[in-house]
C-alpha positions, 0 to 999 in steps of 0.5 A, a space after each residue: 890096245 888099239 890098231 894105232 899101237 899095232 901099226 901106226 906108232 911103230 911105222 911112224 917111229 921107224 920113219 922118224 928114226 930113219 930120217 933123223 939118222 939120215 940127217 945126223 950120221 953123215 955129220 957125226 962121221 960114225 958110219 964105221 961104228 954103225 957098220 960094226 953095229 949092223 954086223 954085230 946085229 946078225 948074232 942078236 937077230 938070229 938069237 931073237 929069231 930062234 927064241 921067238 920061233 920056239 916061243 911061238 911053237 910052244 904057245 901054239 902047241 901047248 895044252 896047259 891050263 895057262 895056254 888054254 885060258 889064254 886061247 879063250 881070250 880070242 881077240 887078244 890071243 889072235 893079236 898076240 899070234 899075229 904080232 909074234 908071227 910078224 916079228 919073227 918074219 921081220 927079225 929074219 928079214 932084218 938079220 939078212 939085211 944086217 948080214 948083207 950090208 954089215 959084212 960086205 963092203 961093196 956099198 961103202 965104195 959107191 956114191 955119196 948117199 948110199 952108206 947113209 941110206 943103208 945105215 938109216 934104213 937099218 936104224 929105222 928097221 931096228 927101232 921098229 923091231 925093238 918096238 915090236 919086241 916090247 909090244 909083243 911082251 906087253 901083250 903076252 904079260 897082259 894075257 898072263 895077267 888076265 889068267 892070274 886074275 881069274 885064279 
């Protein structure tokens, strides 16, 4: 895996989703559905934040054979830790964003472009978050697979 998959693909995916959602959400007239989705994301984002933080703590503090062998693969393990930390922080930020803009209605009564911009930013950030979760799981399973191959 390269830095291309770590940094550029999620960023480009988020930009693409943001641009497409900004272009098509006002036309489809589904801003209310997206606001409901944003307010519902608060529970999911909080759950992901808690699970990822717990998982991070367990992996860092564990002294089992599996984790010790995973830690020996320093390059991939460091990438896993860095990516886990980044996704934890991103899930917290996205949950706060979804709480503020999903539950409060102050942005809906403003000028023409504000609701599509707020929703588009959320859609792009959500795409980045989902990519990050999947990529984190891939790194973790590759670390586990390397451990199982040694057994």
